C-alpha positions, 0 to 999 in steps of 0.5 A: 281822765274821766271822773270816777263812778259814784259811791258804792256799797258793794263788797264784790268788785264785779257787781254793779255800783249801788248808791249808798244809803248810809245816813252818816257814817261818821261814828264808824269813821272816827272809831276806825281812825282812832283805832288805827291812830292808836297803833304806832305800827300803823301810822304816826302822830298827825300822819295819814288820813281816813275817809268815808262816803255816804248820804245825808239830807241837804237842809237846803233841798230836803233831798239826799246829798252824797258827802265825803267825810275826811280827816282835816288838815293838821289833825291826828287819827288817834285823837280825831273827833267829828269836829276834826273832819272836813265835810264835802259834797262828793258831786262837786269834788269829783266835778273838779276833774273837769276844771283841773289845770294840770300838775303844774297848777295842781296847788290851785285845787286846794282852794277849790276844795272850799267850794265843795264844802257842805254845811257849817263848821268842820275842819279845813280840807287837807292836800290828800282830800282828792285821793279820798274823794276820787277813789271809787270806794266808800271808805279809804285809809291813807297811812304811813306805817314803817313797814309800808314805807320801808317797801316804798323806799327800797331801791327795788320797791316795785318788784318787792311789792309785787313779790309780797302781795302779787296783784292784791296791792299795786305800786304807785310811783312817787308823786308829791301829795296833791290832786294828781296823786289822787287821780293816779290812785283812783285810776289804779284802783279802777284798773285793778278791781282785784286790788285792796290798796297800793304802796306809794313810792317813797311815801306810804300806803292807801287801802280801800273797802266797801265798809269801814271794817273792811277798809281797816282790815285791808289796811292792817293786812298791808301793814302786817304782811309787809312787816312779816316779810321784812322780819323774815328776810332780815332773820334769813339774811343772818346780818344786821341791816345797819352793819357791824357794831362800831368799836366804842360807839355802844350805849353808855350805862344809864347813869353815865348816859343821862349825865352826858346828855345833861352836859351836852343838852344846854350847848345843843339847845343854844346852837339849835336856837341860833335862828329861833328859840327851841325846846328840846327832847331827849330820846334814848330808846334802844332802837336809836342807840343801836342805830348809832352804834353801827357802821352804816348809821353815818351813810343812812343818816346823810340820806335823810328821811323820805315820807313827807310827814317825816322830813317836814318834822325832821328836816332834810337830814340830821346833824350827827356827832362823829365822836364816841361817847367816851370822848372828852366832854370839851372835845365833844362840845367843840366838835358839835360847834364845828358840825353845827356851823357846817350844818348851817352852811350845808342847809343854806346851800340846799335852800339856794340850790332849789329855791326860786322866786316863788319859794318862801323865805328860808325858815332857819338853818339849824338842825331839828335832829341831833344824833349822839352815839352812845347817848341818844337823839335830841330833837328840837321844836317850837314847843315840847310836843313838836320836839317829842313828835319829831323824835317819834318820826325819826324813830319811825325813819330808823325803822324804815331804813332798817326794813329797806336795808334788810331787803334791798337798799334804802333809797328815799326820794331825792333832795329836790322833791324834799325841798318842793314839799318843805318849802311848798306854798301850801305848807307855808300857808298851813304854818301861817294859820298856826296861832300866835305863840304865847308870851313865854313859848319855848321858855323852860321854867324851874320853880322851887317850892312849887307844889302849893301856895305862891310857888304853885300859883307862879308855876300855873301862871308861867305854864298858862303863858306858854312856858314848860314848867318844872315843879320842884318840891321836897316830896316827889309825889306832891310835886308830880301831882301839882305838875299834873294839875298844872299841865291838865291833859297835856302831861309832861309836854307842859309840866313835870314834877321833881324832888328838890331839897334846896339845902342839899347841893346834890339834890339841887344838881339832880333837880336841875339835871331833870329839868334839862333832860325833860326840856333840853335846857333852862331859861328861868328860875324862880327861887320860891322855896321857903318857910318861916318860924316867927319867934322873939330873939330870946326864943329863937334857937340856933336850929331855927336860924340854921333851918331858915338860912339853909332853905332860903339863903343857902338854898337860893344860892345853890339853885341860882348857881346850878341854874347859872351853869346851864344858862351860861352854857346855853348862851341864850340869856335867861331870868332868875327871880327871887321871891323875897319879902317886905320883911327884907327891908322893913323891920318888924317884931319877933321875926329875926331869923326870917327877916334876916334871911330875906334881906340876904336873898334881897342882896343876892338879887343885886349881887347876881344881877351885877355878875350875870349881866354879861351873859344876858341873865337878868336877876330880879326879886319880888317882895310880897307881904300879907299873903295869907290865903293859899300860902303854904307858909301861913298854913304851916303855923306862921299865920298862927304865930303872926296872929298871936304877935298882933293879938288878933284871931288867925282867920282875921289876919289877911284882913288885918294885913290889908287894912294896914296897906295904902290900897286896903286890899288883900294880897293873894298868891296869884298877885305874886305870880302876876309880878313874876310873869311881868318880870320875865316877860318880853316887856321887861327885857331891859330890867335887872336888879329890881325888887317889885313890891307886891304888898298893896302898899306898905309905906315903911317898906318903900325901897330907898 
């Protein structure tokens, strides 16, 4: 096959090609990409790619050079910037057709793209680069819209595409993404000058145009025309594509659905983490619940997804619970354990059926998607974003199945082709390029009293080390503001805020449930919520005593108890950390209630370490002292009370505490956070029942 003709700017397919003089169409390309990526009906997160061709000055020669700008590997259209583009010399890229060794060795061509790169920086070229470079049009879009994939996965997709579009859109049979697919599409575009794009069997769509706007309009024309056709056919059929409703499989009421999900999620997370720890995501969108309520969902789910972007994130097929949501909880748990064992056996068999000597090692046999009729879909990943995106992709897959079943029969690509992509050497190389996970990646942390002071410092440190963090505090809005600040631009994928009065058992149970629903489970809990009222014995009221014991002694007990239920159900071990105090072991004046409750907390650490060790749950404590700056307790009046006790100005209290220590250094909230991180990190995996002083050295408080 000869190389395609040079880049053109003509809008009339019959005109002679004219070389483009557009200096750098990057701004238009980024704007088009962002617009397409922002529309979930057009493509999904991380899916698809776009490109533009044009000329720029070659700094080495001073002359013009034809270039291709194309979305790089691993990028996302909706958030694409110029830095996310790969920039290649078009003459060198098209010259690769002369050295192409054939489809059996086409993977070698990805490495050859590196020899076509222009300039410094830029993203790594993706596997779809050939498609964009070889198609003879200045602008090309490759997208994964639900409507387009529905036609692409219909059993008679080729005939349907002809019926819907005539000769304006051409059918391209399934082929794994790569250099040969780029040649195929270039040939189709060249042989069909009237065409504006094509539908790729089992995969998605590609469109092209002479300008960025024209390309975008043609992409949207294909997407919207296909969507209208599917909707009209479904309406005319008078039947639901997923069949009749299954008796008893309809959605539970909202509150019951959340309660059921919270009970099942820790068990599921433990099962899905058999090979590697995972973070979970719950999706109970109406489309998901409707799919699971209908007769055809077991058949369709067993077929798996089709578009490569879909099944790379959702695995070859999901695990489906075959019980109604009203089944006794213990029966559902037992059945999930049976289904999980069977899933692992089936996945291992799938791997062994298709693997050869060159295949990468099996990455894990646990499901990425679990479907719970009446409750929703639970997805798992190495972080919250990955788990959430997997759910988005399976929702796309449900829409694809609905469209295909509305006009034909859903017929995804076969299992062998899925394996070729899932265990593709190029995919393995992409995974190997990912940054090394942070120390607390996959771990879910609940920190009480975390909207300010020591608690906020702890939550901030845990999030910085890769944990998903639940910020619990008395006031919901304050907790949510703190969570947003901690998460930065990553939002609920990193931190969420919840209300929690730790002295109220119902509020504690609700906060733990919110944590489980947000991230699939729980791994570590920091009992930090506290307050202090500094008074002499004769001035300490019964209310003073009860309030401090309710918040810190009772509150720590309630939080540890609720968390332990989740940790034991998961079977993944975990950490409980108490922020106690130097006062728990050192007697000081005018502090009877606070010091007594801190001693209570300190002994809870020892008691729970002894009790929970058999479940792999470690319980440790931190004993701070003199944390004045940034401390919520000191800001609430404790500082003034202690300064009065010692006869010094309140602003000198931090320095006063520092001077009575061995190190003569002030303690800040961040120092307490450092100690918590060390206790829950991988280096202290064999330590439980320990109290770590963070007091700059108070000799009288040395542990004996």
